Structures are given as structure tokens and as C-alpha cells.
C-alpha positions in Angstrom: 106.0 73.3 120.4 107.8 76.2 118.7 104.7 78.2 118.1 103.9 77.9 121.8 107.2 79.3 122.8 106.9 82.3 120.4 103.4 82.9 121.7 104.6 82.9 125.2 107.4 85.4 124.3 104.9 87.7 122.6 102.7 87.6 125.7 105.7 88.6 127.8 106.5 91.4 125.6 102.8 92.6 125.6 102.8 92.4 129.4 106.0 94.5 129.6 104.5 97.1 127.3 101.3 97.2 129.4 99.1 96.2 126.5 95.7 94.6 127.1 95.1 91.0 126.4 92.1 91.2 124.1 93.7 93.2 121.4 97.2 93.9 122.3 97.8 96.7 119.8 94.7 98.7 120.6 96.3 100.5 123.5 99.3 101.4 121.3 97.1 102.7 118.5 94.8 104.7 120.7 97.8 106.2 122.4 99.6 107.2 119.2 96.8 108.2 116.8 94.4 111.0 117.3 91.4 112.3 115.7 92.9 115.0 113.5 93.0 113.1 110.3 95.5 110.5 111.4 95.2 107.0 110.0 93.6 104.4 112.2 94.3 100.7 112.4 90.9 99.7 111.0 90.6 101.9 107.9 94.0 103.2 106.8 93.1 103.4 103.1 89.9 105.4 103.8 91.7 108.0 105.9 92.8 110.5 103.3 94.5 113.5 104.8 92.4 116.7 104.7 93.9 120.1 104.0 94.1 120.7 107.8 95.6 117.4 108.9 98.9 117.2 110.9 101.4 114.5 111.5 101.1 113.4 115.1 104.2 115.0 116.8 104.5 112.0 119.1 105.4 109.6 116.1 108.9 108.0 116.6 109.0 105.7 113.6 107.8 106.1 110.0 107.2 103.7 107.1 108.8 105.1 104.0 107.9 103.4 100.7 111.2 102.7 98.9 109.9 103.3 95.3 107.8 106.4 96.0 109.9 108.1 98.6 106.7 108.8 100.5 105.7 108.1 104.1 102.6 105.8 104.4 102.2 105.7 108.2 103.9 106.4 111.5 104.0 104.9 114.9 104.7 106.0 118.6 107.0 103.6 120.4 108.5 104.0 123.8 112.3 104.4 124.0 112.7 101.3 126.0 111.1 99.0 123.4 113.8 97.0 121.7 114.4 97.1 117.9 113.2 93.4 117.4 109.8 94.2 118.9 109.5 97.4 116.8 110.4 95.4 113.7 107.8 92.8 114.6 104.9 95.2 115.2 105.8 97.4 112.1 106.0 94.4 109.8 102.6 93.1 111.0 101.0 96.6 110.6 102.4 96.9 107.1 101.1 93.5 106.1 97.7 94.2 107.6 97.3 97.8 106.2 99.0 97.7 102.8 99.3 93.9 102.1 97.0 94.1 99.1 99.2 96.6 97.2 102.7 96.3 98.9 104.9 93.9 100.8 106.6 94.9 104.0 109.9 94.8 102.1 108.6 97.6 99.9 109.1 99.9 102.9 111.9 101.0 105.2 111.0 101.9 108.7 112.9 105.0 109.9 113.1 106.9 113.0 112.7 110.8 113.0 116.4 111.0 112.8 116.8 108.6 110.1 114.2 110.4 107.9 116.1 113.8 108.6 119.4 112.1 107.5 117.7 111.3 104.2 116.5 114.9 103.8 112.9 113.9 104.6 111.0 115.9 107.3 108.6 113.3 108.6 106.3 116.1 110.0 105.9 117.8 106.7 102.6 116.4 105.2 104.0 117.0 101.7 106.3 113.9 102.4 103.3 111.7 103.2 101.4 109.6 100.6 98.0 111.1 99.9 94.8 109.3 100.0 95.8 106.4 102.3 
């Protein structure tokens, strides 16, 4: 019974965000990730940045590896999305994308402002993990 309630809540959140029913994260990925060397949801480890890659300026949140101090990925979330939903989606992405080598607890998810407070410019490609 509890799983059904959680599933219903997730469906409500998806509808509020305007995500499609087949693959609810597709719309978010397509909207936030471009074709200039940004990682994609299906092949993050094969998307090594090229010399001319840029960080998507629309990214609002970044996954910083605590040990390495490097950013592994970024997301674009709307301002009206609550922190609990952002945490849910980021945690699932980190499990899916980096679960073979890292746990979600190996990362801290920061906003642009949070990165800058730590002295990390999230739009400088030198602060990103290479070869992901």
C-alpha cells in the first residue's frame, strides 16, 4: 500500500512539472542538455569533454564529488521545484550514472551559488571531471 502512495505522489509531481508519462525524465534531460559535448542520460561515461566543450549555462545544480572536488554532472531545474524533488531526481541520476564506481553519498549537490561559495566556478570546465 505504501508503494502505491509513493507512486501516486511521484505521478503528481511529474504532472506538475509537465513531464511525459512514458519516461518522465526525458523532457528534463532534453531541455537541459545540448549537443555541445554535454553528458547525456544514456551514456555519461562515454561523453568525455572535448577541447571545445562548454558547460550548459542553464544548469542550476551540480554534483560535486566530495573526495576529488570535481563536478561530475549538472542539471537544470525550474525555480518552483521543491528541494525534496530535486534531491529525489539527483539521487536517482547519480545512482544510475555513477553507481558502479560511486554512491550518491560520495557527492554533494550544490546550486551555482553554493559552488561559488566554495570557490568553485561551475562554468569553468577545469572544475569538471574529465572523461565522464
